[in-house]
C-alpha positions in Angstrom: 0.0 0.0 0.0 1.3 3.4 -0.9 1.1 6.4 1.3 0.4 8.7 -1.7 -2.8 9.8 -3.3 -3.3 12.4 -5.9 -5.6 15.4 -5.9 -6.9 16.4 -9.3 -8.2 20.0 -9.6 -11.3 20.7 -11.6 -11.5 24.0 -13.4 -14.7 24.5 -15.2 -14.7 27.2 -17.8 -17.5 29.7 -17.6 -19.3 31.7 -20.3 -21.0 35.0 -20.2 -23.4 36.5 -22.8 -22.6 40.2 -23.3 -25.8 42.3 -23.5 -25.7 46.0 -24.5 -28.2 48.0 -22.4 -29.3 51.5 -23.5 -31.1 53.9 -21.3 -33.8 56.1 -22.9 -35.1 59.3 -21.2 -38.9 59.4 -21.1 -40.6 62.1 -23.2 -41.8 65.3 -21.5 -44.9 64.8 -19.5 -44.4 61.0 -19.1 -44.9 59.8 -15.5 -41.8 58.7 -13.6 -40.9 55.1 -14.2 -42.3 52.6 -11.7 -40.3 50.1 -9.7 -37.6 48.2 -11.5 -39.5 44.9 -11.7 -39.3 44.8 -15.6 -35.6 45.4 -15.5 -35.2 42.7 -12.9 -37.1 40.3 -15.2 -34.8 41.3 -18.1 -31.7 40.7 -16.1 -33.1 37.4 -14.9 -33.8 36.4 -18.5 -30.4 37.4 -19.8 -28.7 35.5 -16.9 -30.7 32.4 -17.8 -29.7 32.7 -21.5 -26.0 33.2 -20.5 -26.3 30.0 -18.4 -28.0 28.1 -21.2 -31.4 27.9 -19.5 -33.7 29.1 -22.4 -36.8 27.7 -20.7 -36.3 30.1 -17.8 -35.7 33.0 -20.2 -38.9 32.1 -22.1 -40.8 32.3 -18.8 -39.4 35.7 -17.9 -40.2 36.9 -21.4 -43.8 35.7 -21.1 -44.1 37.6 -17.8 -42.6 40.8 -19.4 -45.0 40.5 -22.3 -48.0 40.0 -20.0 -47.1 43.1 -18.0 -46.4 45.2 -21.1 -43.6 47.7 -21.5 -43.9 50.5 -18.9 -41.2 52.9 -20.2 -38.9 53.3 -23.3 -36.1 51.2 -21.8 -38.6 48.3 -21.3 -39.5 48.3 -25.0 -35.8 48.0 -25.9 -35.3 45.2 -23.3 -38.3 43.3 -24.6 -37.2 43.7 -28.3 -33.7 42.5 -27.5 -34.9 39.5 -25.5 -37.3 38.4 -28.3 -34.4 38.7 -30.8 -32.0 36.7 -28.6 -34.6 34.0 -28.3 -35.1 33.8 -32.1 -38.4 35.7 -32.4 -37.4 37.9 -35.3 -40.8 39.2 -36.4 -41.8 40.2 -32.8 -38.5 41.8 -32.2 -38.7 43.8 -35.5 -42.2 45.1 -34.6 -40.9 46.3 -31.2 -37.9 48.0 -32.8 -40.2 49.8 -35.3 -42.5 50.9 -32.4 -39.5 52.3 -30.5 -38.3 54.3 -33.5 -41.7 55.7 -34.3 -43.0 56.3 -30.8 -40.0 57.6 -28.9 -37.7 59.1 -31.6 -34.6 57.5 -29.8 -31.2 59.2 -30.0 -28.6 58.0 -32.5 -26.8 55.8 -30.1 -30.0 53.7 -29.5 -30.7 53.6 -33.3 -27.2 52.2 -33.8 -27.9 49.5 -31.3 -31.1 48.5 -33.1 -29.4 48.6 -36.5 -26.5 46.4 -35.3 -29.0 43.9 -34.0 -30.8 43.9 -37.3 -27.6 43.2 -39.1 -26.6 40.4 -36.8 -30.0 38.8 -37.1 -32.0 36.9 -34.5 -30.6 33.4 -34.7 -32.3 32.0 -31.6 -30.7 29.4 -29.3 -27.3 28.2 -30.2 -25.3 25.7 -28.0 -22.5 27.2 -26.0 -19.1 25.6 -26.6 -16.2 26.5 -24.3 -12.8 24.9 -24.0 -9.5 25.5 -22.1 -6.0 24.1 -22.6 -3.2 24.7 -20.2 0.5 23.7 -19.9 2.9 24.4 -17.1 5.9 23.7 -14.9 6.1 23.3 -11.2 8.0 22.0 -8.2 6.6 19.8 -5.3 8.3 19.5 -2.0 6.6 16.2 -1.2 5.6 14.3 -4.4 4.7 11.1 -2.5 3.0 12.7 0.5 5.8 11.1 2.6 5.6 11.2 6.4 7.0 14.1 8.3 7.9 11.8 11.2 9.3 8.4 10.3 8.9 6.9 13.9 5.9 5.5 15.6 5.5 3.8 19.0 2.9 1.0 18.6 1.6 -1.8 20.7 4.0 -4.1 18.8 7.0 -2.0 19.5 8.8 0.9 17.8 8.2 1.3 14.1 10.4 3.2 11.5 9.3 3.8 7.9 11.4 2.8 5.0 13.1 5.7 3.1 10.7 5.4 0.2 7.9 6.6 2.5 9.7 9.8 3.5 9.2 13.1 1.5 10.6 13.2 -2.0 10.8 16.5 -3.8 10.8 16.8 -7.6 9.9 19.1 -10.5 7.0 18.3 -12.9 5.3 19.2 -16.1 1.5 19.5 -16.5 -1.0 19.4 -19.3 -4.7 19.8 -18.8 -7.8 20.6 -20.8 -11.5 21.2 -20.3 -14.4 21.0 -22.7 -18.0 22.1 -22.1 -21.0 22.1 -24.5 -24.7 22.8 -24.0 -26.9 19.9 -25.0 -30.3 21.6 -25.0 -32.0 25.0 -24.6 -33.1 24.0 -21.2 -29.5 24.2 -19.9 -28.4 20.5 -20.1 -24.6 20.4 -20.3 -21.8 18.0 -21.1 -18.3 18.6 -19.8 -15.0 16.7 -20.1 -12.0 17.3 -17.9 -8.5 15.9 -18.4 -5.2 16.4 -16.7 -1.7 14.8 -16.7 1.4 15.4 -14.6 4.9 14.0 -15.4 7.7 14.2 -12.8 11.3 14.7 -13.7 12.7 11.9 -11.6 10.0 10.3 -9.4 8.1 8.7 -12.3 6.2 6.2 -10.1 4.0 9.1 -9.0 3.2 10.4 -12.5 -0.6 11.0 -12.6 -3.4 11.4 -15.2 -7.1 11.8 -14.9 -10.2 11.9 -17.1 -13.7 13.0 -16.0 -17.0 13.2 -17.9 -20.1 14.8 -16.5 -23.6 15.8 -17.3 -25.7 18.5 -15.7 -29.5 18.9 -15.9 -31.2 22.0 -14.4 -34.9 22.6 -13.9 -37.2 24.9 -12.0 -40.2 24.2 -9.8 -42.1 27.4 -9.0 -39.2 29.7 -7.9 -37.0 26.9 -6.7 -34.0 26.0 -8.8 -32.6 22.5 -9.1 -29.5 21.1 -10.7 -28.7 17.3 -11.1 -25.1 16.5 -11.7 -23.6 13.1 -12.7 -19.8 12.5 -13.0 -17.7 9.5 -13.8 -13.9 9.4 -14.0 -10.7 7.5 -13.7 -7.2 8.2 -12.4 -3.8 6.6 -13.1 -0.7 6.6 -10.9 2.7 5.6 -12.2 1.3 4.7 -15.6 -1.3 2.2 -14.2 -5.0 2.6 -13.6 -5.3 3.5 -10.0 -8.9 4.5 -9.3 -12.3 4.8 -10.9 -15.0 7.1 -9.5 -18.7 7.9 -9.9 -20.8 10.5 -8.3 -24.4 11.8 -8.4 -25.4 15.2 -6.8 -28.4 17.3 -6.5 -28.2 21.1 -5.8 -31.2 23.0 -4.6 -31.5 26.8 -4.6 -34.5 28.1 -2.7 -36.0 31.6 -3.5 -34.7 33.3 -0.3 -34.9 37.1 0.1 -31.2 37.7 0.1 -29.2 40.9 -0.7 -28.3 41.5 -4.3 -25.5 39.2 -5.6 -26.0 36.6 -2.9 -27.2 33.0 -3.3 -27.7 30.2 -0.9 -28.1 26.5 -1.9 -27.9 23.0 -0.5 -26.1 20.1 -2.1 -26.4 16.4 -1.5 -24.6 13.6 -3.2 -23.6 10.0 -3.2 -20.5 8.5 -4.7 -18.5 5.3 -5.3 -14.7 4.9 -5.5 -12.9 1.7 -6.6 -9.1 1.2 -6.3 -7.4 -1.0 -8.8 -3.9 -1.5 -7.4 -4.7 -1.8 -3.6 -7.2 -4.0 -1.9 -9.9 -3.3 0.7 -10.0 0.4 0.0 -13.2 0.7 -2.1 -15.9 2.8 -0.5 -19.3 4.5 -0.9 -19.7 8.1 0.2 -22.5 10.4 1.1 -22.3 14.2 1.5 -24.6 17.1 2.5 -23.4 20.7 2.4 -24.7 24.2 2.5 -23.2 26.7 0.0 -23.3 30.5 0.2 -22.1 32.5 -2.9 -21.7 36.2 -3.7 -20.8 38.0 -7.0 -20.4 41.7 -7.8 -18.4 43.5 -10.5 -15.8 40.8 -11.2 -15.5 39.8 -7.5 -16.8 36.6 -6.1 -16.8 34.6 -2.9 -18.1 31.2 -1.9 -18.3 29.4 1.4 -19.4 25.9 2.0 -19.7 23.7 5.1 -20.8 20.1 5.1 -20.8 16.6 6.6 -19.6 13.4 4.9 -19.9 9.7 5.5 -17.5 7.2 4.0 -18.7 3.6 4.1 -15.9 1.0 3.6 -16.5 -1.9 1.3 -14.5 -4.8 2.7 -11.9 -4.8 5.5 -10.5 -1.3 5.1 -8.1 -0.2 7.9 -10.1 1.9 10.3 -13.5 0.8 8.9 -16.1 3.4 8.1 -15.4 7.0 8.8 -17.3 10.2 9.1 -16.1 13.7 8.2 -16.6 17.4 8.1 -15.5 19.9 5.5 -15.4 23.7 5.3 -14.1 25.6 2.3 -13.7 29.2 1.3 -13.0 30.6 -2.2 -12.3 34.2 -3.1 -11.6 35.9 -6.5 -11.0 39.5 -7.1 -9.1 42.0 -9.4 -6.0 43.3 -7.6 -4.2 45.9 -9.7 -4.6 46.8 -13.4 -5.1 43.5 -15.2 -3.7 41.4 -12.3 -6.3 39.1 -10.6 -6.0 37.0 -7.5 -7.6 33.8 -6.1 -7.6 32.2 -2.7 -8.8 28.7 -1.6 -8.9 27.5 1.9 -10.1 24.0 2.9 -10.4 22.3 6.3 -11.2 18.5 6.0 -11.6 16.3 9.1 -12.1 12.5 9.2 -12.9 10.3 12.2 -12.6 6.5 11.9 -15.0 4.1 13.6 -12.5 1.3 14.5 -8.9 0.9 15.4 -6.7 1.4 12.3 -4.8 -1.9 12.5 -5.6 -4.0 15.6 -2.5 -5.5 17.2 -0.2 -3.1 15.4 -1.8 0.4 15.5 -4.5 0.1 18.1 -5.7 3.7 17.6 -8.9 5.0 16.0 -7.6 7.4 13.4 -8.4 11.1 13.7 -7.3 13.1 10.7 -7.3 16.8 9.9 -6.0 18.1 6.6 -5.8 21.8 5.8 -5.1 23.0 2.3 -4.4 26.4 0.9 -4.1 27.7 -2.6 -3.1 31.2 -3.8 -3.0 32.2 -7.4 -2.1 35.3 -9.4 -3.5 35.7 -13.0 -2.4 38.0 -15.7 -4.2 38.1 -19.1 -1.7 37.9 -22.0 -4.5 38.4 -24.6 -8.2 38.1 -24.8 -7.9 34.3 -24.9 -4.8 33.5 -22.9 -3.8 33.9 -19.3 -0.6 33.3 -17.3 -1.2 31.9 -13.8 1.3 31.6 -10.9 0.0 29.3 -8.2 1.1 28.2 -4.7 -0.5 25.2 -2.9 0.1 23.8 0.5 -1.3 20.7 2.2 -0.8 20.1 5.9 -2.0 16.9 7.5 -2.2 16.5 11.2 -3.5 13.4 12.9 -3.0 11.1 15.8 -1.1 8.5 13.8 2.2 10.2 13.3 3.5 8.2 10.4 0.6 9.5 8.3 1.3 13.2 9.0 2.8 15.1 6.1 3.4 18.6 4.7 3.5 19.4 1.0 4.1 22.6 -0.9 3.9 23.3 -4.6 4.7 26.2 -6.9 3.3 26.1 -10.4 3.4 28.4 -13.4 1.0 27.7 -16.3 -0.2 29.3 -19.5 -3.9 28.8 -20.2 -5.7 29.2 -23.5 -9.5 29.7 -23.8 -11.8 29.3 -26.7 -15.4 28.8 -27.7 -18.4 30.9 -28.8 
């Protein structure tokens, strides 16, 4: 049994639909505009389109049409939304109404003419991809023990040199692909990564994950079902296969602008191919709070986990707790920054190895990630990243520290 395990990071590329909003001053004598409910509906519809959820956008459009435009800006919103959803004739009627009824300024007429030239193509599947290559250095490739000695019931133990920390440089190659499957927001994604070490080749890693997402809405509640399957290799051999199903629920809570609160539950299965008695089934339940505003975002999650061993795994079943914080923000000029903090705890149910290690394992692993990003062009970014993992537990030979420094060049594409 090896003391090493690999952590594969998922980076899912996002896509945003850029919408040009023009403000029109009401003609003299027109009443002051009412509350911003129509604008909220328009923003909701455009957000749904950007996320590939055309059904939600259609619902918002239907509500805007039922209410009718209240002011000149509403007419333009309604026309633009009809055009984005492929309703060319309705959009053109609204554009003509705007031109004849409100005599808009030249800037607004330019917007209307540009939209006419571009046409109203309707729903088109989003396709996004990312390719990245980089170099890095790891202070502890094999997650070797910080302390090689352990006093057990069977006497004093000392680990072999191969289980002590081994440092090495490495080269990485990774890629992501995402495609919408339907106008309702169904999505396919594929994630791949490979890491080749300069010397410690037994710890070369590769991974491939394929996932499907299906969103839907019930009243004002939003749901998203996620299914993922993947495999990982270690040292050129298939090491692990994984499968996971999750459901994320977002209730319509009266939160401040930019905030979202959701609950996620999931089940998973993990099968190891080169070591025995380590297969397991997992369950998780977590709360997620997110915030976005003007290029800045934050997410905090806290949850509980249960890991059920299949077979005679050392320590038996275990239960865990997890807390994570993610921050992203512009820093200076084009420089951006990211911060990840994770605190993971596991408590075993049984003694780890009766007769040798008569201790119920208590594990706490804290990881930190800091990254600086600099856009080289509209479709490429340089990223400098530092990662640290610090494992503290009551079985000293499993404790380890690991630090990585990684520089990558990332290319993005899609529609």
